[in-house]
C-alpha positions in Angstrom: 14.9 8.9 -30.3 15.4 6.5 -33.1 15.5 2.8 -32.2 16.2 1.3 -35.6 18.7 -1.6 -35.6 21.3 -2.8 -38.1 20.0 -5.7 -40.1 21.5 -9.2 -40.7 22.8 -8.3 -44.3 24.3 -4.9 -43.2 26.3 -6.5 -40.3 27.4 -9.4 -42.6 28.7 -6.7 -45.0 30.5 -5.1 -42.1 32.3 -8.5 -41.3 33.3 -9.0 -45.0 34.4 -5.4 -45.4 36.5 -5.4 -42.2 38.5 -8.3 -43.5 38.7 -7.7 -47.2 41.2 -4.8 -47.4 44.8 -4.0 -46.8 46.2 -7.4 -46.1 45.0 -9.3 -49.1 46.2 -6.6 -51.5 49.7 -6.3 -50.0 50.7 -9.6 -48.2 51.8 -11.7 -51.1 54.8 -9.7 -52.0 56.1 -10.3 -48.4 55.3 -13.9 -48.5 57.2 -14.4 -51.7 60.4 -13.3 -50.0 60.7 -16.9 -48.5 58.1 -19.1 -50.2 57.9 -19.7 -54.0 55.5 -22.7 -54.0 52.0 -21.9 -55.4 50.5 -24.7 -53.3 52.0 -23.6 -50.0 51.1 -19.9 -50.8 47.4 -20.9 -51.3 47.6 -23.1 -48.2 48.7 -20.1 -46.2 45.3 -18.4 -47.1 43.3 -21.6 -46.5 45.0 -22.1 -43.1 44.5 -18.4 -42.1 40.8 -18.8 -43.2 40.5 -21.9 -41.0 42.0 -20.0 -38.0 39.5 -17.2 -38.5 36.7 -19.6 -38.9 37.6 -21.3 -35.7 37.7 -18.0 -34.0 34.4 -16.8 -35.4 32.7 -20.1 -34.2 34.1 -19.5 -30.7 33.1 -15.8 -30.8 29.6 -16.8 -31.9 29.1 -18.7 -28.6 30.4 -15.8 -26.6 28.5 -13.2 -28.5 25.2 -15.1 -28.2 25.7 -15.7 -24.5 26.9 -12.1 -23.8 24.9 -10.0 -26.4 26.3 -6.5 -25.7 28.3 -4.3 -28.1 31.9 -3.8 -27.4 33.4 -7.1 -28.7 36.5 -8.2 -26.6 35.9 -5.4 -24.2 32.5 -6.9 -23.2 33.8 -10.6 -23.3 37.0 -10.0 -21.3 35.3 -7.7 -18.6 32.7 -10.5 -18.0 34.9 -13.5 -18.2 38.0 -12.4 -16.4 38.0 -8.9 -14.7 37.0 -5.3 -15.7 40.7 -4.6 -15.9 41.1 -7.1 -18.8 38.2 -5.6 -20.6 39.5 -2.1 -20.2 42.9 -3.1 -21.5 41.2 -4.8 -24.5 39.3 -1.6 -25.2 42.4 0.5 -24.6 44.2 -1.6 -27.3 41.3 -1.3 -29.7 41.1 2.4 -29.1 44.8 3.2 -29.4 46.0 0.6 -32.0 43.5 -2.2 -32.8 41.2 -0.2 -35.0 42.9 3.1 -35.6 46.0 1.3 -36.9 44.1 -0.8 -39.6 42.0 2.2 -40.5 45.2 4.1 -41.2 46.7 1.1 -43.1 43.6 0.8 -45.3 43.5 4.5 -46.1 47.3 4.5 -46.9 46.8 1.5 -49.2 43.8 3.1 -50.9 46.0 6.2 -51.6 48.9 4.0 -52.9 46.7 2.3 -55.4 44.9 5.4 -56.3 48.0 7.2 -57.2 49.0 4.5 -59.7 46.9 6.3 -62.2 49.0 9.4 -62.0 52.2 9.7 -64.2 55.6 9.5 -62.5 56.5 8.9 -58.9 54.3 10.7 -56.4 55.5 12.4 -53.2 54.6 10.5 -50.1 52.5 13.6 -49.0 50.2 13.2 -52.0 49.3 9.8 -50.7 49.0 10.9 -47.1 46.7 13.8 -48.1 44.6 11.5 -50.1 44.4 9.0 -47.2 43.3 11.8 -44.9 40.6 13.1 -47.2 39.0 9.6 -47.4 39.1 9.2 -43.6 37.6 12.6 -43.0 34.8 12.0 -45.5 33.7 8.7 -44.0 34.0 9.9 -40.4 31.4 12.6 -41.3 29.1 10.0 -43.0 29.2 7.5 -40.2 28.8 10.2 -37.4 25.4 11.2 -38.7 22.8 8.4 -38.8 22.4 4.6 -39.3 20.5 5.1 -42.6 23.5 6.8 -44.3 26.0 4.5 -42.4 24.3 1.1 -43.1 23.4 2.0 -46.7 26.8 3.2 -47.6 28.4 0.1 -46.0 26.1 -2.4 -47.9 26.7 -0.6 -51.3 30.4 -0.6 -51.0 30.7 -4.3 -49.8 28.5 -5.6 -52.6 30.6 -3.6 -55.0 33.8 -5.0 -53.5 32.7 -8.7 -53.7 31.6 -8.2 -57.4 34.8 -6.4 -58.3 37.1 -9.0 -56.8 35.2 -11.9 -58.6 35.3 -10.0 -61.8 39.1 -9.2 -61.3 39.8 -12.9 -60.6 37.9 -14.1 -63.8 39.1 -11.4 -66.2 42.8 -11.4 -65.3 42.8 -15.3 -65.6 41.1 -15.2 -69.0 43.3 -12.3 -70.3 46.6 -14.2 -69.8 47.6 -16.2 -72.9 50.7 -17.6 -71.2 50.0 -18.5 -67.5 52.9 -18.5 -65.0 54.6 -21.9 -64.4 53.3 -22.2 -60.8 52.3 -25.6 -59.3 49.1 -25.3 -57.3 49.2 -29.0 -56.5 51.8 -30.2 -53.9 55.2 -31.2 -55.0 58.3 -32.4 -53.3 59.4 -30.2 -50.5 56.0 -28.6 -49.9 55.6 -30.6 -46.7 58.6 -29.2 -45.2 57.6 -25.7 -46.1 54.3 -26.1 -44.3 55.9 -26.7 -40.9 58.8 -24.2 -41.5 59.5 -20.8 -39.7 59.0 -19.1 -43.1 55.4 -20.4 -43.1 54.8 -19.2 -39.6 56.2 -15.8 -40.4 54.1 -15.5 -43.5 51.1 -16.5 -41.5 51.5 -13.3 -39.5 50.6 -11.3 -42.6 47.8 -13.6 -43.5 46.4 -13.3 -39.9 46.4 -9.6 -40.3 44.5 -9.9 -43.6 41.8 -11.9 -41.9 41.6 -9.5 -39.0 38.0 -8.2 -38.7 36.1 -11.5 -38.6 35.0 -10.6 -35.2 33.5 -7.2 -36.2 29.9 -8.1 -35.7 30.4 -8.6 -32.0 31.1 -4.8 -31.7 27.6 -4.0 -32.9 25.7 -6.7 -30.9 23.4 -4.3 -29.1 22.5 -2.6 -32.3 21.7 -5.8 -34.2 18.3 -7.3 -34.8 17.8 -10.5 -32.7 21.6 -10.8 -31.9 21.4 -14.2 -30.1 19.9 -15.8 -33.1 21.7 -14.0 -36.0 25.1 -13.2 -34.6 26.6 -16.7 -35.0 25.5 -17.1 -38.6 26.8 -13.6 -39.4 30.3 -14.4 -38.1 30.5 -17.8 -39.8 29.0 -16.9 -43.2 31.0 -13.6 -43.4 34.3 -15.4 -42.6 33.5 -18.3 -45.0 32.9 -15.9 -47.9 36.1 -14.0 -47.3 38.2 -17.2 -47.1 36.9 -18.2 -50.6 37.5 -14.7 -52.0 41.1 -14.7 -50.6 42.1 -18.0 -52.1 40.7 -17.0 -55.5 42.4 -13.6 -55.4 45.8 -15.0 -54.7 45.4 -17.7 -57.2 44.7 -15.0 -59.7 47.8 -13.1 -58.7 50.1 -16.1 -59.0 48.6 -17.3 -62.2 48.9 -14.0 -63.9 52.1 -12.1 -62.8 55.7 -13.4 -62.4 56.7 -14.1 -58.9 59.9 -12.1 -59.3 57.9 -8.9 -60.1 55.8 -9.1 -56.9 58.6 -10.0 -54.4 58.7 -7.4 -51.6 56.0 -5.2 -53.4 53.0 -3.8 -51.7 50.8 -3.2 -54.8 50.5 -6.8 -56.0 47.1 -6.3 -57.4 48.3 -3.5 -59.7 51.2 -5.7 -60.8 48.9 -8.6 -61.7 46.5 -6.2 -63.6 49.4 -4.7 -65.5 50.7 -8.2 -66.5 47.2 -9.1 -67.8 46.0 -5.8 -69.3 49.1 -3.7 -70.0 50.0 -0.3 -68.6 46.8 1.5 -69.2 44.6 -1.5 -68.0 46.8 -1.9 -65.0 46.4 1.8 -64.0 42.6 1.5 -64.4 42.5 -1.8 -62.3 44.7 0.0 -59.7 42.1 2.7 -59.3 39.3 0.1 -59.1 41.1 -1.8 -56.4 41.6 1.5 -54.5 37.9 2.0 -54.5 37.5 -1.4 -52.8 39.4 -0.2 -49.8 36.9 2.6 -49.2 34.6 -0.2 -47.8 37.4 -1.3 -45.5 37.9 2.1 -44.0 34.2 2.6 -43.8 33.5 -0.8 -42.0 36.2 -0.1 -39.3 34.9 3.4 -38.8 31.5 1.8 -37.9 32.7 -1.1 -35.7 35.8 0.2 -33.8 34.2 3.3 -32.1 31.5 1.1 -30.5 34.3 -0.3 -28.2 35.3 3.3 -27.2 31.6 4.1 -26.6 31.1 1.2 -24.2 34.2 2.2 -22.2 32.7 5.6 -21.9 29.4 4.1 -20.6 31.1 2.0 -18.0 33.7 4.5 -16.7 32.3 7.8 -15.3 35.7 9.6 -15.8 35.4 8.8 -19.6 31.6 9.4 -20.0 32.2 11.8 -22.8 33.3 9.0 -25.0 29.9 7.2 -24.5 27.8 10.2 -25.7 25.5 9.6 -28.6 23.9 12.0 -31.0 20.0 12.2 -31.5 20.2 9.2 -33.9 22.0 7.0 -31.3 25.3 7.2 -33.0 28.5 7.4 -30.9 29.8 10.5 -32.8 32.4 11.4 -30.1 33.9 7.9 -30.2 34.1 7.9 -34.0 35.8 11.2 -33.9 38.4 10.0 -31.3 39.3 6.8 -33.4 39.6 8.9 -36.6 41.9 11.4 -34.9 44.2 8.6 -33.7 44.1 7.2 -37.2 45.1 10.6 -38.7 48.2 10.6 -36.4 49.3 7.1 -37.8 48.8 8.3 -41.4 50.9 11.3 -40.9 53.7 10.0 -38.6 54.1 6.2 -39.2 55.4 3.8 -41.9 53.2 1.2 -43.4 55.2 -1.8 -42.2 55.6 -0.7 -38.6 51.8 0.0 -38.2 51.0 -3.4 -39.9 53.2 -5.5 -37.5 52.5 -4.0 -34.1 48.7 -3.5 -34.8 48.5 -7.1 -36.1 50.3 -8.4 -33.0 48.2 -6.6 -30.5 44.9 -7.5 -32.3 45.9 -11.3 -32.3 46.9 -11.1 -28.7 43.4 -9.6 -27.9 41.6 -12.4 -29.7 43.8 -15.0 -28.2 42.8 -14.1 -24.7 39.1 -13.9 -25.7 39.0 -17.3 -27.5 40.7 -18.8 -24.3 37.9 -17.3 -22.3 35.4 -19.8 -23.7 37.0 -22.5 -21.5 36.9 -20.1 -18.5 33.3 -19.1 -19.1 32.1 -22.8 -19.4 33.9 -23.6 -16.3 32.8 -20.7 -14.1 29.2 -20.4 -15.5 28.1 -23.7 -16.8 24.3 -22.8 -16.4 24.6 -19.6 -18.5 22.1 -19.5 -21.3 24.0 -20.2 -24.5 21.7 -20.0 -27.6 24.5 -21.1 -29.8 27.3 -23.6 -28.8 30.5 -23.8 -30.7 30.3 -26.6 -33.3 32.8 -29.5 -32.6 33.8 -27.8 -29.3 36.6 -27.9 -28.1 38.4 -28.4 -31.4 37.9 -24.9 -32.9 39.2 -22.9 -30.0 42.1 -25.3 -29.6 43.0 -24.9 -33.3 42.8 -21.2 -33.0 44.9 -20.9 -29.9 47.6 -23.3 -31.2 48.1 -21.6 -34.6 47.7 -18.0 -33.3 50.1 -18.7 -30.4 52.6 -20.0 -33.0 52.4 -16.7 -35.0 52.6 -14.5 -31.9 55.8 -16.3 -30.8 57.4 -15.7 -34.2 56.5 -12.0 -34.1 58.4 -11.7 -30.8 61.3 -13.6 -32.2 61.6 -12.1 -35.6 60.2 -8.5 -34.9 60.9 -7.9 -31.2 60.7 -4.2 -31.3 57.1 -4.1 -32.7 56.1 -7.1 -30.4 57.5 -5.4 -27.2 55.9 -2.2 -28.3 52.5 -3.9 -28.4 53.1 -5.4 -25.0 54.1 -1.9 -23.7 50.7 -0.7 -24.9 49.0 -3.4 -22.9 51.0 -2.5 -19.8 50.1 1.1 -20.3 46.5 0.2 -20.4 46.7 -1.6 -17.2 48.4 1.2 -15.4 45.8 3.7 -16.7 42.9 1.4 -15.5 44.2 1.2 -11.9 45.0 4.9 -11.9 41.5 5.8 -13.1 39.9 3.3 -10.6 41.9 5.0 -7.7 40.8 8.5 -8.9 37.2 7.4 -8.9 37.2 6.3 -5.2 
């Protein structure tokens, strides 16, 4: 049986690709509904990056101390109780990864159809999204050589194209938009407003995926040494890309043209290059999202796999092919994503999947305090830099955004909580049946 491992560069590519996707190419239009300050909008992305970096530094300690694939499922099972880990895996399996995979595939289709004349039927986009997901499911269910190679190529291409996009649209504009990127009067109030908190919900979703490497810990070369640097370097690179990309959007296109729109990248490209150039850029940006769907199809099923290994009644989910790939788990996640693509709207999937993922991470980051208290002698090859400041910052800012989701979008928030309760019920029912 093959014993090859994922390398440092490949898993860093997974982290970057998991984050750079749907959120950054769709969020600005929603943020512009309430915020029109260039400085505050860029601060949203910087603050979101700081939150993700604080989370990554915390996860780095947990991942180095508890180096097993499964991410939050592994951490929460060890720190709190197997029920907490099961619920985390349940969330990841039902919403946490399948939802973002569906969103990324749907966004890919929306951008790709900008090259077609006229307005397209929603079913054209849904079909295109399903074809992309089916193709990547087949690729990643075969072997690691195909899986890792495809992921690395698409991620390098993604970073190169984003940098090229930022530079070319900025240079192509003869008359930049009158946007103030330095603080002006009133910006301080906006930074502490409810509008900023609500906008941070979308930014937090855009950064979702910074923890992807922890789902592959057991398949990583020397995880206790390399995992912390993969998490930190991947998150830092993405934060810089996000700030640069949103600067380019705001510098290039009028705010009024992007308000409430999903395809802000296409709008900025059209403003810079005209109709033909905008359509071409829309197609190029669509190709970037292939990497996002690919990365989540690699990382997410590892959670389902570990659940299958730990629970006898679900052992089918842990089955691997002759290359050591959890092909059944990959198929299960993709099947759920197909259901989302065919039955749900973009906005509803974004809000409730973002909420449940943030709640998952919130419980995990809090776990660093619990683990240090309960197991102070546990070997920790990496300790969180400036502890306890990073986990405190993460918990404070993430808790703020979670509260505003419940207040402003109670249906989606309560639906996410209902998924968690259902996971708990399923855990105790399965535990009783196994006695």
